[in-house]
mmJSON file of the N, C-alpha and C atoms, coordinates in Angstrom:
{"data_MODEL":{"atom_site":{
"group_PDB":["ATOM","ATOM","ATOM","ATOM","ATOM","ATOM","ATOM","ATOM","ATOM","ATOM","ATOM","ATOM","ATOM","ATOM","ATOM","ATOM","ATOM","ATOM","ATOM","ATOM","ATOM","ATOM","ATOM","ATOM","ATOM","ATOM","ATOM","ATOM","ATOM","ATOM","ATOM","ATOM","ATOM","ATOM","ATOM","ATOM","ATOM","ATOM","ATOM","ATOM","ATOM","ATOM","ATOM","ATOM","ATOM","ATOM","ATOM","ATOM","ATOM","ATOM","ATOM","ATOM","ATOM","ATOM","ATOM","ATOM","ATOM","ATOM","ATOM","ATOM","ATOM","ATOM","ATOM","ATOM","ATOM","ATOM","ATOM","ATOM","ATOM","ATOM","ATOM","ATOM","ATOM","ATOM","ATOM","ATOM","ATOM","ATOM","ATOM","ATOM","ATOM","ATOM","ATOM","ATOM","ATOM","ATOM","ATOM","ATOM","ATOM","ATOM","ATOM","ATOM","ATOM","ATOM","ATOM","ATOM","ATOM","ATOM","ATOM","ATOM","ATOM","ATOM","ATOM","ATOM","ATOM","ATOM","ATOM","ATOM","ATOM","ATOM","ATOM","ATOM","ATOM","ATOM","ATOM","ATOM","ATOM","ATOM","ATOM","ATOM","ATOM","ATOM","ATOM","ATOM","ATOM","ATOM","ATOM","ATOM","ATOM","ATOM","ATOM","ATOM","ATOM","ATOM","ATOM","ATOM","ATOM","ATOM","ATOM","ATOM","ATOM","ATOM","ATOM","ATOM","ATOM","ATOM","ATOM","ATOM","ATOM","ATOM","ATOM","ATOM","ATOM","ATOM","ATOM","ATOM","ATOM","ATOM","ATOM","ATOM","ATOM","ATOM","ATOM","ATOM","ATOM","ATOM","ATOM","ATOM","ATOM","ATOM","ATOM","ATOM","ATOM","ATOM","ATOM","ATOM","ATOM","ATOM","ATOM","ATOM","ATOM","ATOM","ATOM","ATOM","ATOM","ATOM","ATOM","ATOM","ATOM","ATOM","ATOM","ATOM","ATOM","ATOM","ATOM","ATOM","ATOM","ATOM","ATOM","ATOM","ATOM","ATOM","ATOM","ATOM","ATOM","ATOM","ATOM","ATOM","ATOM","ATOM","ATOM","ATOM","ATOM","ATOM","ATOM","ATOM","ATOM","ATOM","ATOM","ATOM","ATOM","ATOM","ATOM","ATOM","ATOM","ATOM","ATOM","ATOM","ATOM","ATOM","ATOM","ATOM","ATOM","ATOM","ATOM","ATOM","ATOM","ATOM","ATOM","ATOM"],
"id":[1,2,3,4,5,6,7,8,9,10,11,12,13,14,15,16,17,18,19,20,21,22,23,24,25,26,27,28,29,30,31,32,33,34,35,36,37,38,39,40,41,42,43,44,45,46,47,48,49,50,51,52,53,54,55,56,57,58,59,60,61,62,63,64,65,66,67,68,69,70,71,72,73,74,75,76,77,78,79,80,81,82,83,84,85,86,87,88,89,90,91,92,93,94,95,96,97,98,99,100,101,102,103,104,105,106,107,108,109,110,111,112,113,114,115,116,117,118,119,120,121,122,123,124,125,126,127,128,129,130,131,132,133,134,135,136,137,138,139,140,141,142,143,144,145,146,147,148,149,150,151,152,153,154,155,156,157,158,159,160,161,162,163,164,165,166,167,168,169,170,171,172,173,174,175,176,177,178,179,180,181,182,183,184,185,186,187,188,189,190,191,192,193,194,195,196,197,198,199,200,201,202,203,204,205,206,207,208,209,210,211,212,213,214,215,216,217,218,219,220,221,222,223,224,225,226,227,228,229,230,231,232,233,234,235,236,237,238,239,240],
"type_symbol":["N","C","C","N","C","C","N","C","C","N","C","C","N","C","C","N","C","C","N","C","C","N","C","C","N","C","C","N","C","C","N","C","C","N","C","C","N","C","C","N","C","C","N","C","C","N","C","C","N","C","C","N","C","C","N","C","C","N","C","C","N","C","C","N","C","C","N","C","C","N","C","C","N","C","C","N","C","C","N","C","C","N","C","C","N","C","C","N","C","C","N","C","C","N","C","C","N","C","C","N","C","C","N","C","C","N","C","C","N","C","C","N","C","C","N","C","C","N","C","C","N","C","C","N","C","C","N","C","C","N","C","C","N","C","C","N","C","C","N","C","C","N","C","C","N","C","C","N","C","C","N","C","C","N","C","C","N","C","C","N","C","C","N","C","C","N","C","C","N","C","C","N","C","C","N","C","C","N","C","C","N","C","C","N","C","C","N","C","C","N","C","C","N","C","C","N","C","C","N","C","C","N","C","C","N","C","C","N","C","C","N","C","C","N","C","C","N","C","C","N","C","C","N","C","C","N","C","C","N","C","C","N","C","C","N","C","C","N","C","C"],
"label_atom_id":["N","CA","C","N","CA","C","N","CA","C","N","CA","C","N","CA","C","N","CA","C","N","CA","C","N","CA","C","N","CA","C","N","CA","C","N","CA","C","N","CA","C","N","CA","C","N","CA","C","N","CA","C","N","CA","C","N","CA","C","N","CA","C","N","CA","C","N","CA","C","N","CA","C","N","CA","C","N","CA","C","N","CA","C","N","CA","C","N","CA","C","N","CA","C","N","CA","C","N","CA","C","N","CA","C","N","CA","C","N","CA","C","N","CA","C","N","CA","C","N","CA","C","N","CA","C","N","CA","C","N","CA","C","N","CA","C","N","CA","C","N","CA","C","N","CA","C","N","CA","C","N","CA","C","N","CA","C","N","CA","C","N","CA","C","N","CA","C","N","CA","C","N","CA","C","N","CA","C","N","CA","C","N","CA","C","N","CA","C","N","CA","C","N","CA","C","N","CA","C","N","CA","C","N","CA","C","N","CA","C","N","CA","C","N","CA","C","N","CA","C","N","CA","C","N","CA","C","N","CA","C","N","CA","C","N","CA","C","N","CA","C","N","CA","C","N","CA","C","N","CA","C","N","CA","C","N","CA","C","N","CA","C","N","CA","C","N","CA","C","N","CA","C","N","CA","C","N","CA","C"],
"label_alt_id":[null,null,null,null,null,null,null,null,null,null,null,null,null,null,null,null,null,null,null,null,null,null,null,null,null,null,null,null,null,null,null,null,null,null,null,null,null,null,null,null,null,null,null,null,null,null,null,null,null,null,null,null,null,null,null,null,null,null,null,null,null,null,null,null,null,null,null,null,null,null,null,null,null,null,null,null,null,null,null,null,null,null,null,null,null,null,null,null,null,null,null,null,null,null,null,null,null,null,null,null,null,null,null,null,null,null,null,null,null,null,null,null,null,null,null,null,null,null,null,null,null,null,null,null,null,null,null,null,null,null,null,null,null,null,null,null,null,null,null,null,null,null,null,null,null,null,null,null,null,null,null,null,null,null,null,null,null,null,null,null,null,null,null,null,null,null,null,null,null,null,null,null,null,null,null,null,null,null,null,null,null,null,null,null,null,null,null,null,null,null,null,null,null,null,null,null,null,null,null,null,null,null,null,null,null,null,null,null,null,null,null,null,null,null,null,null,null,null,null,null,null,null,null,null,null,null,null,null,null,null,null,null,null,null,null,null,null,null,null,null],
"label_comp_id":["MET","MET","MET","TYR","TYR","TYR","LYS","LYS","LYS","ASN","ASN","ASN","ARG","ARG","ARG","LEU","LEU","LEU","ARG","ARG","ARG","GLN","GLN","GLN","LEU","LEU","LEU","ILE","ILE","ILE","ASN","ASN","ASN","ASN","ASN","ASN","GLN","GLN","GLN","GLU","GLU","GLU","PRO","PRO","PRO","SER","SER","SER","ILE","ILE","ILE","GLY","GLY","GLY","VAL","VAL","VAL","ARG","ARG","ARG","ILE","ILE","ILE","LEU","LEU","LEU","THR","THR","THR","PRO","PRO","PRO","TRP","TRP","TRP","PRO","PRO","PRO","GLY","GLY","GLY","MET","MET","MET","ILE","ILE","ILE","GLU","GLU","GLU","VAL","VAL","VAL","ILE","ILE","ILE","ALA","ALA","ALA","ASN","ASN","ASN","THR","THR","THR","ASN","ASN","ASN","ALA","ALA","ALA","ILE","ILE","ILE","ASP","ASP","ASP","TYR","TYR","TYR","ILE","ILE","ILE","GLU","GLU","GLU","PHE","PHE","PHE","VAL","VAL","VAL","GLY","GLY","GLY","GLU","GLU","GLU","TYR","TYR","TYR","THR","THR","THR","SER","SER","SER","LEU","LEU","LEU","ASP","ASP","ASP","LEU","LEU","LEU","HIS","HIS","HIS","ASP","ASP","ASP","LEU","LEU","LEU","GLU","GLU","GLU","ASN","ASN","ASN","ILE","ILE","ILE","ALA","ALA","ALA","CYS","CYS","CYS","ALA","ALA","ALA","ALA","ALA","ALA","ASP","ASP","ASP","LEU","LEU","LEU","HIS","HIS","HIS","GLN","GLN","GLN","ILE","ILE","ILE","SER","SER","SER","SER","SER","SER","MET","MET","MET","PHE","PHE","PHE","LYS","LYS","LYS","VAL","VAL","VAL","ASP","ASP","ASP","GLN","GLN","GLN","GLU","GLU","GLU","PRO","PRO","PRO","ASN","ASN","ASN","GLY","GLY","GLY","PHE","PHE","PHE"],
"label_asym_id":["A","A","A","A","A","A","A","A","A","A","A","A","A","A","A","A","A","A","A","A","A","A","A","A","A","A","A","A","A","A","A","A","A","A","A","A","A","A","A","A","A","A","A","A","A","A","A","A","A","A","A","A","A","A","A","A","A","A","A","A","A","A","A","A","A","A","A","A","A","A","A","A","A","A","A","A","A","A","A","A","A","A","A","A","A","A","A","A","A","A","A","A","A","A","A","A","A","A","A","A","A","A","A","A","A","A","A","A","A","A","A","A","A","A","A","A","A","A","A","A","A","A","A","A","A","A","A","A","A","A","A","A","A","A","A","A","A","A","A","A","A","A","A","A","A","A","A","A","A","A","A","A","A","A","A","A","A","A","A","A","A","A","A","A","A","A","A","A","A","A","A","A","A","A","A","A","A","A","A","A","A","A","A","A","A","A","A","A","A","A","A","A","A","A","A","A","A","A","A","A","A","A","A","A","A","A","A","A","A","A","A","A","A","A","A","A","A","A","A","A","A","A","A","A","A","A","A","A","A","A","A","A","A","A","A","A","A","A","A","A"],
"label_entity_id":["1","1","1","1","1","1","1","1","1","1","1","1","1","1","1","1","1","1","1","1","1","1","1","1","1","1","1","1","1","1","1","1","1","1","1","1","1","1","1","1","1","1","1","1","1","1","1","1","1","1","1","1","1","1","1","1","1","1","1","1","1","1","1","1","1","1","1","1","1","1","1","1","1","1","1","1","1","1","1","1","1","1","1","1","1","1","1","1","1","1","1","1","1","1","1","1","1","1","1","1","1","1","1","1","1","1","1","1","1","1","1","1","1","1","1","1","1","1","1","1","1","1","1","1","1","1","1","1","1","1","1","1","1","1","1","1","1","1","1","1","1","1","1","1","1","1","1","1","1","1","1","1","1","1","1","1","1","1","1","1","1","1","1","1","1","1","1","1","1","1","1","1","1","1","1","1","1","1","1","1","1","1","1","1","1","1","1","1","1","1","1","1","1","1","1","1","1","1","1","1","1","1","1","1","1","1","1","1","1","1","1","1","1","1","1","1","1","1","1","1","1","1","1","1","1","1","1","1","1","1","1","1","1","1","1","1","1","1","1","1"],
"label_seq_id":[1,1,1,2,2,2,3,3,3,4,4,4,5,5,5,6,6,6,7,7,7,8,8,8,9,9,9,10,10,10,11,11,11,12,12,12,13,13,13,14,14,14,15,15,15,16,16,16,17,17,17,18,18,18,19,19,19,20,20,20,21,21,21,22,22,22,23,23,23,24,24,24,25,25,25,26,26,26,27,27,27,28,28,28,29,29,29,30,30,30,31,31,31,32,32,32,33,33,33,34,34,34,35,35,35,36,36,36,37,37,37,38,38,38,39,39,39,40,40,40,41,41,41,42,42,42,43,43,43,44,44,44,45,45,45,46,46,46,47,47,47,48,48,48,49,49,49,50,50,50,51,51,51,52,52,52,53,53,53,54,54,54,55,55,55,56,56,56,57,57,57,58,58,58,59,59,59,60,60,60,61,61,61,62,62,62,63,63,63,64,64,64,65,65,65,66,66,66,67,67,67,68,68,68,69,69,69,70,70,70,71,71,71,72,72,72,73,73,73,74,74,74,75,75,75,76,76,76,77,77,77,78,78,78,79,79,79,80,80,80],
"pdbx_PDB_ins_code":[null,null,null,null,null,null,null,null,null,null,null,null,null,null,null,null,null,null,null,null,null,null,null,null,null,null,null,null,null,null,null,null,null,null,null,null,null,null,null,null,null,null,null,null,null,null,null,null,null,null,null,null,null,null,null,null,null,null,null,null,null,null,null,null,null,null,null,null,null,null,null,null,null,null,null,null,null,null,null,null,null,null,null,null,null,null,null,null,null,null,null,null,null,null,null,null,null,null,null,null,null,null,null,null,null,null,null,null,null,null,null,null,null,null,null,null,null,null,null,null,null,null,null,null,null,null,null,null,null,null,null,null,null,null,null,null,null,null,null,null,null,null,null,null,null,null,null,null,null,null,null,null,null,null,null,null,null,null,null,null,null,null,null,null,null,null,null,null,null,null,null,null,null,null,null,null,null,null,null,null,null,null,null,null,null,null,null,null,null,null,null,null,null,null,null,null,null,null,null,null,null,null,null,null,null,null,null,null,null,null,null,null,null,null,null,null,null,null,null,null,null,null,null,null,null,null,null,null,null,null,null,null,null,null,null,null,null,null,null,null],
"Cartn_x":[-3.412,-3.496,-2.682,-1.953,-1.089,-1.881,-1.286,-1.918,-1.667,-2.69,-2.62,-1.882,-0.655,0.179,-0.448,-1.002,-1.599,-2.81,-3.65,-4.837,-4.436,-3.416,-2.95,-2.446,-1.708,-1.211,-2.351,-3.339,-4.485,-5.262,-5.5,-6.245,-5.523,-4.198,-3.406,-3.056,-3.581,-3.333,-1.834,-1.128,0.297,0.554,1.668,1.976,2.362,2.155,2.519,3.328,4.109,4.917,4.494,4.127,3.709,4.472,4.332,4.994,4.006,4.03,3.194,4.027,3.393,4.065,3.189,3.836,3.114,3.201,4.036,4.224,3.466,2.807,2.096,2.995,4.291,5.224,5.28,4.899,4.898,6.288,7.337,8.689,9.017,8.4,8.625,8.097,6.989,6.423,7.354,7.92,8.866,10.072,10.602,11.764,11.41,10.277,9.86,9.574,8.878,8.508,9.734,10.753,11.952,12.81,12.51,13.233,12.788,11.581,10.98,10.893,10.871,10.777,9.434,8.626,7.38,6.215,5.146,3.972,2.932,2.837,1.868,2.34,1.761,2.048,0.746,0.798,-0.371,-0.063,-0.87,-0.716,-1.621,-1.029,-1.777,-1.995,-3.206,-3.515,-4.026,-4.025,-4.513,-3.548,-2.286,-1.276,-0.62,-1.218,-0.658,-1.783,-1.489,-2.498,-2.44,-3.579,-3.636,-4.844,-4.819,-5.981,-6.17,-7.168,-7.474,-6.353,-5.623,-4.495,-3.402,-3.162,-2.16,-2.559,-3.828,-4.293,-4.201,-4.525,-4.432,-2.983,-2.07,-0.655,-0.087,-0.502,-0.05,-0.569,-1.845,-2.434,-1.77,-1.499,-0.84,0.576,1.316,2.685,2.678,1.744,1.652,1.274,0.382,-0.037,1.109,1.86,2.988,4.064,4.231,5.276,4.725,3.479,2.817,2.947,2.579,2.557,1.18,0.666,-0.656,-0.592,-1.719,-1.761,-3.093,-3.077,-4.307,-4.158,-5.299,-5.32,-6.068,-5.537,-6.227,-6.371,-7.555,-7.785,-8.503,-8.369,-8.971,-10.483,-11.154,-12.619,-13.167,-12.536,-12.923,-11.751,-11.692,-10.546,-10.445,-9.264,-9.068,-8.579,-8.342,-7.855,-8.949,-10.197,-11.286,-12.038],
"Cartn_y":[-8.194,-7.91,-8.949,-8.491,-9.383,-10.115,-11.172,-11.921,-11.217,-11.145,-10.497,-11.424,-11.061,-11.883,-12.097,-11.037,-11.125,-12.044,-11.928,-12.779,-14.248,-14.53,-15.911,-16.476,-15.677,-16.13,-16.375,-15.499,-15.673,-16.924,-17.12,-18.298,-19.596,-19.579,-20.771,-20.87,-19.958,-19.891,-19.868,-19.056,-18.878,-17.517,-17.357,-16.047,-15.026,-13.768,-12.678,-11.64,-10.886,-9.823,-8.511,-7.571,-6.267,-5.154,-3.985,-2.818,-1.658,-0.873,0.325,1.525,2.385,3.628,4.794,5.877,7.064,8.195,8.058,9.119,8.795,9.765,9.511,9.578,9.601,9.681,8.333,8.265,6.996,6.385,7.185,6.663,5.675,5.854,4.927,3.536,3.487,2.206,1.534,2.312,1.773,1.149,1.828,1.323,0.027,0.007,-1.176,-2.343,-2.094,-3.164,-3.778,-2.989,-3.5,-4.387,-4.442,-5.362,-6.803,-7.0,-8.324,-9.122,-8.444,-9.104,-8.857,-7.964,-7.548,-8.019,-8.517,-8.997,-7.901,-6.951,-5.87,-4.622,-3.502,-2.204,-1.645,-1.158,-0.534,0.944,1.797,3.236,3.653,4.223,4.653,6.148,6.54,7.941,8.647,7.966,8.59,9.637,9.511,10.357,11.323,11.498,12.394,13.048,14.153,14.784,14.138,13.982,13.348,13.872,13.655,13.966,12.824,12.922,11.844,11.615,12.667,12.512,11.637,11.821,10.989,9.521,9.239,7.859,7.246,8.028,7.537,7.257,8.138,7.939,6.704,6.477,5.295,4.029,4.032,2.864,2.599,3.639,3.468,2.93,3.432,2.955,1.491,1.119,-0.277,-1.173,-0.708,-1.485,-1.652,-0.589,-0.663,-1.637,-1.731,-2.598,-3.936,-4.199,-5.479,-5.912,-5.002,-5.308,-4.946,-5.758,-5.502,-4.278,-3.593,-2.41,-2.322,-1.63,-1.328,0.052,0.696,2.037,2.018,2.696,2.914,4.418,4.917,6.355,6.733,7.977,8.494,8.504,8.292,8.288,9.653,10.716,12.057,12.701,12.534,13.046,14.563,15.035,16.48,17.073,16.249,16.757,17.234,16.986,17.345,18.536],
"Cartn_z":[-16.004,-14.58,-13.811,-12.826,-12.069,-10.979,-10.452,-9.379,-8.057,-7.246,-5.947,-4.975,-4.647,-3.771,-2.396,-1.843,-0.516,-0.537,-1.541,-1.642,-1.771,-2.539,-2.696,-1.367,-0.619,0.672,1.654,1.658,2.549,2.171,0.879,0.434,0.778,0.74,1.055,2.538,3.336,4.781,5.1,4.348,4.555,5.193,5.889,6.489,5.429,5.771,4.863,5.631,4.885,5.479,4.84,5.671,5.184,5.86,5.329,5.903,5.886,6.949,7.026,6.608,5.843,5.48,5.915,6.263,6.707,5.697,4.712,3.737,2.456,1.866,0.608,-0.62,-0.449,-1.563,-2.292,-3.568,-4.303,-4.466,-4.375,-4.476,-3.369,-2.209,-1.103,-1.449,-2.145,-2.569,-3.566,-4.451,-5.432,-4.737,-3.75,-3.018,-2.298,-1.617,-0.858,-1.793,-2.873,-3.806,-4.469,-4.722,-5.378,-4.478,-3.195,-2.314,-2.523,-3.05,-3.246,-1.948,-0.818,0.478,1.157,0.596,1.212,0.346,0.997,0.269,0.037,0.963,0.8,1.529,1.118,1.723,2.273,3.502,4.121,4.339,3.738,3.944,5.097,6.133,7.308,7.202,6.875,6.671,7.905,9.048,10.271,10.817,10.479,11.095,10.123,8.973,7.974,7.198,6.564,5.716,4.334,3.715,2.407,1.654,0.348,-0.473,-1.467,-2.307,-3.243,-4.245,-4.588,-5.512,-4.894,-3.598,-2.921,-2.95,-2.661,-2.666,-4.058,-5.065,-6.44,-6.828,-6.446,-6.759,-6.061,-4.826,-4.094,-4.775,-5.139,-5.794,-7.144,-7.893,-9.202,-9.044,-8.06,-7.835,-7.41,-6.547,-6.116,-7.289,-8.124,-9.286,-10.283,-10.512,-11.443,-10.979,-9.668,-9.123,-8.647,-8.96,-8.689,-7.235,-6.346,-4.927,-4.395,-3.5,-2.934,-2.025,-1.917,-1.07,-0.354,0.767,1.482,2.107,2.314,2.881,4.194,5.164,6.427,6.57,6.273,6.313,7.6,7.966,9.182,9.063,10.185,10.18,9.775,10.237,9.87,9.142,7.818,7.094,7.173,7.538,7.645,6.334,5.323,4.048,3.106,3.466,2.557,3.078],
"occupancy":[1.0,1.0,1.0,1.0,1.0,1.0,1.0,1.0,1.0,1.0,1.0,1.0,1.0,1.0,1.0,1.0,1.0,1.0,1.0,1.0,1.0,1.0,1.0,1.0,1.0,1.0,1.0,1.0,1.0,1.0,1.0,1.0,1.0,1.0,1.0,1.0,1.0,1.0,1.0,1.0,1.0,1.0,1.0,1.0,1.0,1.0,1.0,1.0,1.0,1.0,1.0,1.0,1.0,1.0,1.0,1.0,1.0,1.0,1.0,1.0,1.0,1.0,1.0,1.0,1.0,1.0,1.0,1.0,1.0,1.0,1.0,1.0,1.0,1.0,1.0,1.0,1.0,1.0,1.0,1.0,1.0,1.0,1.0,1.0,1.0,1.0,1.0,1.0,1.0,1.0,1.0,1.0,1.0,1.0,1.0,1.0,1.0,1.0,1.0,1.0,1.0,1.0,1.0,1.0,1.0,1.0,1.0,1.0,1.0,1.0,1.0,1.0,1.0,1.0,1.0,1.0,1.0,1.0,1.0,1.0,1.0,1.0,1.0,1.0,1.0,1.0,1.0,1.0,1.0,1.0,1.0,1.0,1.0,1.0,1.0,1.0,1.0,1.0,1.0,1.0,1.0,1.0,1.0,1.0,1.0,1.0,1.0,1.0,1.0,1.0,1.0,1.0,1.0,1.0,1.0,1.0,1.0,1.0,1.0,1.0,1.0,1.0,1.0,1.0,1.0,1.0,1.0,1.0,1.0,1.0,1.0,1.0,1.0,1.0,1.0,1.0,1.0,1.0,1.0,1.0,1.0,1.0,1.0,1.0,1.0,1.0,1.0,1.0,1.0,1.0,1.0,1.0,1.0,1.0,1.0,1.0,1.0,1.0,1.0,1.0,1.0,1.0,1.0,1.0,1.0,1.0,1.0,1.0,1.0,1.0,1.0,1.0,1.0,1.0,1.0,1.0,1.0,1.0,1.0,1.0,1.0,1.0,1.0,1.0,1.0,1.0,1.0,1.0,1.0,1.0,1.0,1.0,1.0,1.0,1.0,1.0,1.0,1.0,1.0,1.0],
"B_iso_or_equiv":[0.0,0.0,0.0,0.0,0.0,0.0,0.0,0.0,0.0,0.0,0.0,0.0,0.0,0.0,0.0,0.0,0.0,0.0,0.0,0.0,0.0,0.0,0.0,0.0,0.0,0.0,0.0,0.0,0.0,0.0,0.0,0.0,0.0,0.0,0.0,0.0,0.0,0.0,0.0,0.0,0.0,0.0,0.0,0.0,0.0,0.0,0.0,0.0,0.0,0.0,0.0,0.0,0.0,0.0,0.0,0.0,0.0,0.0,0.0,0.0,0.0,0.0,0.0,0.0,0.0,0.0,0.0,0.0,0.0,0.0,0.0,0.0,0.0,0.0,0.0,0.0,0.0,0.0,0.0,0.0,0.0,0.0,0.0,0.0,0.0,0.0,0.0,0.0,0.0,0.0,0.0,0.0,0.0,0.0,0.0,0.0,0.0,0.0,0.0,0.0,0.0,0.0,0.0,0.0,0.0,0.0,0.0,0.0,0.0,0.0,0.0,0.0,0.0,0.0,0.0,0.0,0.0,0.0,0.0,0.0,0.0,0.0,0.0,0.0,0.0,0.0,0.0,0.0,0.0,0.0,0.0,0.0,0.0,0.0,0.0,0.0,0.0,0.0,0.0,0.0,0.0,0.0,0.0,0.0,0.0,0.0,0.0,0.0,0.0,0.0,0.0,0.0,0.0,0.0,0.0,0.0,0.0,0.0,0.0,0.0,0.0,0.0,0.0,0.0,0.0,0.0,0.0,0.0,0.0,0.0,0.0,0.0,0.0,0.0,0.0,0.0,0.0,0.0,0.0,0.0,0.0,0.0,0.0,0.0,0.0,0.0,0.0,0.0,0.0,0.0,0.0,0.0,0.0,0.0,0.0,0.0,0.0,0.0,0.0,0.0,0.0,0.0,0.0,0.0,0.0,0.0,0.0,0.0,0.0,0.0,0.0,0.0,0.0,0.0,0.0,0.0,0.0,0.0,0.0,0.0,0.0,0.0,0.0,0.0,0.0,0.0,0.0,0.0,0.0,0.0,0.0,0.0,0.0,0.0,0.0,0.0,0.0,0.0,0.0,0.0],
"pdbx_formal_charge":[null,null,null,null,null,null,null,null,null,null,null,null,null,null,null,null,null,null,null,null,null,null,null,null,null,null,null,null,null,null,null,null,null,null,null,null,null,null,null,null,null,null,null,null,null,null,null,null,null,null,null,null,null,null,null,null,null,null,null,null,null,null,null,null,null,null,null,null,null,null,null,null,null,null,null,null,null,null,null,null,null,null,null,null,null,null,null,null,null,null,null,null,null,null,null,null,null,null,null,null,null,null,null,null,null,null,null,null,null,null,null,null,null,null,null,null,null,null,null,null,null,null,null,null,null,null,null,null,null,null,null,null,null,null,null,null,null,null,null,null,null,null,null,null,null,null,null,null,null,null,null,null,null,null,null,null,null,null,null,null,null,null,null,null,null,null,null,null,null,null,null,null,null,null,null,null,null,null,null,null,null,null,null,null,null,null,null,null,null,null,null,null,null,null,null,null,null,null,null,null,null,null,null,null,null,null,null,null,null,null,null,null,null,null,null,null,null,null,null,null,null,null,null,null,null,null,null,null,null,null,null,null,null,null,null,null,null,null,null,null],
"auth_seq_id":[1,1,1,2,2,2,3,3,3,4,4,4,5,5,5,6,6,6,7,7,7,8,8,8,9,9,9,10,10,10,11,11,11,12,12,12,13,13,13,14,14,14,15,15,15,16,16,16,17,17,17,18,18,18,19,19,19,20,20,20,21,21,21,22,22,22,23,23,23,24,24,24,25,25,25,26,26,26,27,27,27,28,28,28,29,29,29,30,30,30,31,31,31,32,32,32,33,33,33,34,34,34,35,35,35,36,36,36,37,37,37,38,38,38,39,39,39,40,40,40,41,41,41,42,42,42,43,43,43,44,44,44,45,45,45,46,46,46,47,47,47,48,48,48,49,49,49,50,50,50,51,51,51,52,52,52,53,53,53,54,54,54,55,55,55,56,56,56,57,57,57,58,58,58,59,59,59,60,60,60,61,61,61,62,62,62,63,63,63,64,64,64,65,65,65,66,66,66,67,67,67,68,68,68,69,69,69,70,70,70,71,71,71,72,72,72,73,73,73,74,74,74,75,75,75,76,76,76,77,77,77,78,78,78,79,79,79,80,80,80],
"auth_comp_id":["MET","MET","MET","TYR","TYR","TYR","LYS","LYS","LYS","ASN","ASN","ASN","ARG","ARG","ARG","LEU","LEU","LEU","ARG","ARG","ARG","GLN","GLN","GLN","LEU","LEU","LEU","ILE","ILE","ILE","ASN","ASN","ASN","ASN","ASN","ASN","GLN","GLN","GLN","GLU","GLU","GLU","PRO","PRO","PRO","SER","SER","SER","ILE","ILE","ILE","GLY","GLY","GLY","VAL","VAL","VAL","ARG","ARG","ARG","ILE","ILE","ILE","LEU","LEU","LEU","THR","THR","THR","PRO","PRO","PRO","TRP","TRP","TRP","PRO","PRO","PRO","GLY","GLY","GLY","MET","MET","MET","ILE","ILE","ILE","GLU","GLU","GLU","VAL","VAL","VAL","ILE","ILE","ILE","ALA","ALA","ALA","ASN","ASN","ASN","THR","THR","THR","ASN","ASN","ASN","ALA","ALA","ALA","ILE","ILE","ILE","ASP","ASP","ASP","TYR","TYR","TYR","ILE","ILE","ILE","GLU","GLU","GLU","PHE","PHE","PHE","VAL","VAL","VAL","GLY","GLY","GLY","GLU","GLU","GLU","TYR","TYR","TYR","THR","THR","THR","SER","SER","SER","LEU","LEU","LEU","ASP","ASP","ASP","LEU","LEU","LEU","HIS","HIS","HIS","ASP","ASP","ASP","LEU","LEU","LEU","GLU","GLU","GLU","ASN","ASN","ASN","ILE","ILE","ILE","ALA","ALA","ALA","CYS","CYS","CYS","ALA","ALA","ALA","ALA","ALA","ALA","ASP","ASP","ASP","LEU","LEU","LEU","HIS","HIS","HIS","GLN","GLN","GLN","ILE","ILE","ILE","SER","SER","SER","SER","SER","SER","MET","MET","MET","PHE","PHE","PHE","LYS","LYS","LYS","VAL","VAL","VAL","ASP","ASP","ASP","GLN","GLN","GLN","GLU","GLU","GLU","PRO","PRO","PRO","ASN","ASN","ASN","GLY","GLY","GLY","PHE","PHE","PHE"],
"auth_asym_id":["A","A","A","A","A","A","A","A","A","A","A","A","A","A","A","A","A","A","A","A","A","A","A","A","A","A","A","A","A","A","A","A","A","A","A","A","A","A","A","A","A","A","A","A","A","A","A","A","A","A","A","A","A","A","A","A","A","A","A","A","A","A","A","A","A","A","A","A","A","A","A","A","A","A","A","A","A","A","A","A","A","A","A","A","A","A","A","A","A","A","A","A","A","A","A","A","A","A","A","A","A","A","A","A","A","A","A","A","A","A","A","A","A","A","A","A","A","A","A","A","A","A","A","A","A","A","A","A","A","A","A","A","A","A","A","A","A","A","A","A","A","A","A","A","A","A","A","A","A","A","A","A","A","A","A","A","A","A","A","A","A","A","A","A","A","A","A","A","A","A","A","A","A","A","A","A","A","A","A","A","A","A","A","A","A","A","A","A","A","A","A","A","A","A","A","A","A","A","A","A","A","A","A","A","A","A","A","A","A","A","A","A","A","A","A","A","A","A","A","A","A","A","A","A","A","A","A","A","A","A","A","A","A","A","A","A","A","A","A","A"],
"auth_atom_id":["N","CA","C","N","CA","C","N","CA","C","N","CA","C","N","CA","C","N","CA","C","N","CA","C","N","CA","C","N","CA","C","N","CA","C","N","CA","C","N","CA","C","N","CA","C","N","CA","C","N","CA","C","N","CA","C","N","CA","C","N","CA","C","N","CA","C","N","CA","C","N","CA","C","N","CA","C","N","CA","C","N","CA","C","N","CA","C","N","CA","C","N","CA","C","N","CA","C","N","CA","C","N","CA","C","N","CA","C","N","CA","C","N","CA","C","N","CA","C","N","CA","C","N","CA","C","N","CA","C","N","CA","C","N","CA","C","N","CA","C","N","CA","C","N","CA","C","N","CA","C","N","CA","C","N","CA","C","N","CA","C","N","CA","C","N","CA","C","N","CA","C","N","CA","C","N","CA","C","N","CA","C","N","CA","C","N","CA","C","N","CA","C","N","CA","C","N","CA","C","N","CA","C","N","CA","C","N","CA","C","N","CA","C","N","CA","C","N","CA","C","N","CA","C","N","CA","C","N","CA","C","N","CA","C","N","CA","C","N","CA","C","N","CA","C","N","CA","C","N","CA","C","N","CA","C","N","CA","C","N","CA","C","N","CA","C","N","CA","C","N","CA","C","N","CA","C","N","CA","C"],
"pdbx_PDB_model_num":[1,1,1,1,1,1,1,1,1,1,1,1,1,1,1,1,1,1,1,1,1,1,1,1,1,1,1,1,1,1,1,1,1,1,1,1,1,1,1,1,1,1,1,1,1,1,1,1,1,1,1,1,1,1,1,1,1,1,1,1,1,1,1,1,1,1,1,1,1,1,1,1,1,1,1,1,1,1,1,1,1,1,1,1,1,1,1,1,1,1,1,1,1,1,1,1,1,1,1,1,1,1,1,1,1,1,1,1,1,1,1,1,1,1,1,1,1,1,1,1,1,1,1,1,1,1,1,1,1,1,1,1,1,1,1,1,1,1,1,1,1,1,1,1,1,1,1,1,1,1,1,1,1,1,1,1,1,1,1,1,1,1,1,1,1,1,1,1,1,1,1,1,1,1,1,1,1,1,1,1,1,1,1,1,1,1,1,1,1,1,1,1,1,1,1,1,1,1,1,1,1,1,1,1,1,1,1,1,1,1,1,1,1,1,1,1,1,1,1,1,1,1,1,1,1,1,1,1,1,1,1,1,1,1,1,1,1,1,1,1]
}}}
C-alpha cells in the first residue's frame, strides 16, 4: 500500500495542491496523476450524474496511480 500524500502533507502542516473534477471518467484521473503536480483529486458529484460503479472506477484509478482522492456527493443522489 502506498503512502497517502495528502495525509502526510496535513500531518506536517504543509500546503497541498488539489484539483476538482466533474467527470466520472477514470482516464481523467490518469492524466492528472501523471503530471506529478497534484497532491489529491476531488470528485464533485453534485453537478453530474453518477452511480456506484463510477465511484469505484474513480477510486481504483486513483489507487493505481497512487494519488489521494476524495468524493463530494450530492445530499440527495439522483442516480439511485
